DRENDO-1510 file (C-alpha; in Angstrom, 1 decimal, always signed):
<recs>
REC; n; res; u; v; w
REC; 1; UNK; +4.4; -12.6; -1.1 .
REC; 2; UNK; +2.7; -15.2; +1.2 .
REC; 3; UNK; -0.7; -13.8; +0.1 .
REC; 4; UNK; -0.3; -13.8; -3.5 .
REC; 5; UNK; +1.4; -17.1; -3.3 .
REC; 6; UNK; -1.7; -18.4; -2.0 .
REC; 7; UNK; -4.3; -17.2; -4.9 .
REC; 8; UNK; -5.8; -19.5; -7.4 .
REC; 9; UNK; -3.5; -18.9; -10.4 .
REC; 10; UNK; -6.0; -17.5; -12.5 .
REC; 11; UNK; -6.3; -14.8; -11.0 .
REC; 12; UNK; -5.8; -11.2; -11.3 .
REC; 13; UNK; -4.1; -9.1; -8.7 .
REC; 14; UNK; -5.2; -5.4; -8.4 .
REC; 15; UNK; -4.1; -2.4; -7.1 .
REC; 16; UNK; -3.5; +1.4; -6.8 .
REC; 17; UNK; -1.1; +3.3; -9.1 .
REC; 18; UNK; +0.2; +4.2; -5.2 .
REC; 19; UNK; -0.1; +1.3; -4.1 .
REC; 20; UNK; +2.6; +0.1; -6.2 .
REC; 21; UNK; +4.7; +2.6; -5.5 .
REC; 22; UNK; +4.7; +1.7; -1.9 .
REC; 23; UNK; +5.5; -1.5; -2.6 .
REC; 24; UNK; +8.8; -0.9; -4.7 .
REC; 25; UNK; +9.8; +2.3; -2.3 .
REC; 26; UNK; +9.4; -0.2; +1.0 .
REC; 27; UNK; +11.8; -3.8; -0.5 .
REC; 28; UNK; +13.3; -1.3; -2.4 .
REC; 29; UNK; +14.6; +0.2; +1.5 .
REC; 30; UNK; +14.5; -2.9; +3.1 .
REC; 31; UNK; +17.0; -4.5; +1.0 .
REC; 32; UNK; +18.8; -2.0; -1.4 .
REC; 33; UNK; +22.3; -3.9; -1.7 .
REC; 34; UNK; +20.3; -7.0; -2.4 .
REC; 35; UNK; +20.8; -7.9; -6.4 .
REC; 36; UNK; +18.6; -10.8; -5.9 .
REC; 37; UNK; +15.8; -10.0; -4.1 .
REC; 38; UNK; +15.3; -7.4; -6.8 .
REC; 39; UNK; +15.3; -9.4; -9.3 .
REC; 40; UNK; +13.3; -11.7; -7.2 .
REC; 41; UNK; +10.5; -8.8; -7.4 .
REC; 42; UNK; +11.3; -8.1; -10.5 .
REC; 43; UNK; +10.4; -11.2; -11.9 .
REC; 44; UNK; +6.9; -11.2; -10.2 .
REC; 45; UNK; +5.7; -8.3; -11.2 .
REC; 46; UNK; +6.8; -9.6; -14.2 .
REC; 47; UNK; +5.2; -12.9; -13.8 .
REC; 48; UNK; +1.9; -12.0; -12.4 .
REC; 49; UNK; +1.2; -8.7; -14.1 .
REC; 50; UNK; -0.7; -6.9; -11.7 .
REC; 51; UNK; -3.5; -4.6; -13.7 .
REC; 52; UNK; -3.6; -1.2; -12.1 .
REC; 53; UNK; -5.8; +0.9; -10.5 .
REC; 54; UNK; -5.3; +5.0; -11.4 .
REC; 55; UNK; -6.2; +7.4; -8.9 .
REC; 56; UNK; -8.6; +10.5; -9.9 .
REC; 57; UNK; -10.2; +12.9; -8.1 .
REC; 58; UNK; -12.9; +11.1; -7.3 .
REC; 59; UNK; -11.0; +8.3; -5.7 .
REC; 60; UNK; -8.7; +10.9; -3.9 .
REC; 61; UNK; -12.3; +12.1; -1.9 .
REC; 62; UNK; -13.7; +8.9; -0.8 .
REC; 63; UNK; -9.8; +7.9; -0.2 .
REC; 64; UNK; -9.9; +10.8; +2.5 .
REC; 65; UNK; -13.7; +9.8; +3.3 .
REC; 66; UNK; -12.7; +7.0; +4.4 .
REC; 67; UNK; -9.8; +7.8; +6.2 .
REC; 68; UNK; -11.5; +9.9; +8.0 .
REC; 69; UNK; -14.1; +7.8; +9.5 .
REC; 70; UNK; -11.4; +5.5; +10.7 .
REC; 71; UNK; -9.8; +7.9; +12.0 .
REC; 72; UNK; -12.2; +8.9; +14.6 .
REC; 73; UNK; -13.6; +5.6; +14.9 .
REC; 74; UNK; -9.4; +4.4; +16.3 .
REC; 75; UNK; -7.7; +7.2; +17.2 .
REC; 76; UNK; -7.1; +7.8; +20.8 .
REC; 77; UNK; -9.6; +10.3; +22.4 .
REC; 78; UNK; -7.9; +12.6; +23.9 .
REC; 79; UNK; -6.0; +13.6; +20.4 .
REC; 80; UNK; -9.3; +13.2; +17.6 .
REC; 81; UNK; -9.2; +15.7; +16.0 .
REC; 82; UNK; -6.2; +18.1; +17.8 .
REC; 83; UNK; -4.2; +15.8; +15.5 .
REC; 84; UNK; -3.1; +14.3; +11.9 .
REC; 85; UNK; -2.2; +10.0; +11.6 .
REC; 86; UNK; +0.6; +10.7; +10.8 .
REC; 87; UNK; +1.6; +12.7; +14.1 .
REC; 88; UNK; +0.4; +9.7; +16.6 .
REC; 89; UNK; +3.4; +8.6; +16.3 .
REC; 90; UNK; +5.3; +8.1; +19.2 .
REC; 91; UNK; +8.6; +8.8; +17.6 .
</recs>
């Protein structure tokens, strides 16, 4: 929210439909019983009206490519090519 508030008023906010879903999920998980926060979230969505970018096969392919590059570059050397990024989290 702080980053969005710093944008110029005429800025166009754009997010992917997947990102929108993740934000909505995270918001509901963090404050499921707090109606005040739910209301603020809905006001923000209505006020900013983020432009939604839909995902197609080409975007999914590029996402996979970029994720693999980042994993190969930043994963611990002993984990590369052995585990998926989700498996690197220490339970």
